[in-house]
C-alpha positions, 0 to 999 in steps of 0.5 A: 455615656459612650463615645462615638467610634470616631470620637477620641477619649482623653486618657487617664493614667491609672498608675505606674509600678516599678518593680524588680522584675518589670515595670507596668504602666496603666492608662484608660482611654477608649480602652484600658492600655497596659504596657510592660517595660524592663525592671526598674528598681528606683533605688538602684537606678542612676539619674540618667537611667531613671530619666531614660526609663520614664521617657520610654514609658512616656513614649509608649503611653498616651499624652496627658491631657488634664494639664493641657485642658487647664492651660487652654481654658485659662488662656482662652477664658482669662486671656492669660499668657501660656506660661501663666496658664500653665502655672495656674493649671498646674497649681489647681491640679496639685491642689494648691489653688490658682495664682492669678485672680479670675476676672471674667464670668466664663473664667470663673465658671471654667475655674470652678469646673476645672477645680472640681475635676482636679479634686475628683481626679486627685481623690480617684488617683489617691484611692487607686494608689493607696488601695494596695497598701490598705489591702496589705494591711487588711491581710496583715491584721487578718480582718477577713478571717475575723469576719468569717469567725463572727459571721 
């Protein structure tokens, strides 16, 4: 499914890696966006420096939309106030489940679709974040070289 040239695609954050030499943030929208920032060893930064660093990343990257979509859906379909819509969307995104009961058919359909989207997004991001660890473990245990010896 391709987007039309004028159609805006919602960005999806792929990850932020803070290292000793540089910080790299990746997001996927219409194009893959990669931004580099100064080094940020999280153990050595003060709270003020960390907030300043994360704000610089947030200014350079596209705005997150998953929470906004959930808030708009709960506000429109269930007539929840914005604060309650925020709480419901945040709880669904975090995997905790909704706070307010869904009363309308449209709200239930939206809630189900939003929960499926959130679960899939969670699994995708978890896989992306754990892939380097799994890759490192495979190197540590030399599984690649053992397969070559057997094959």
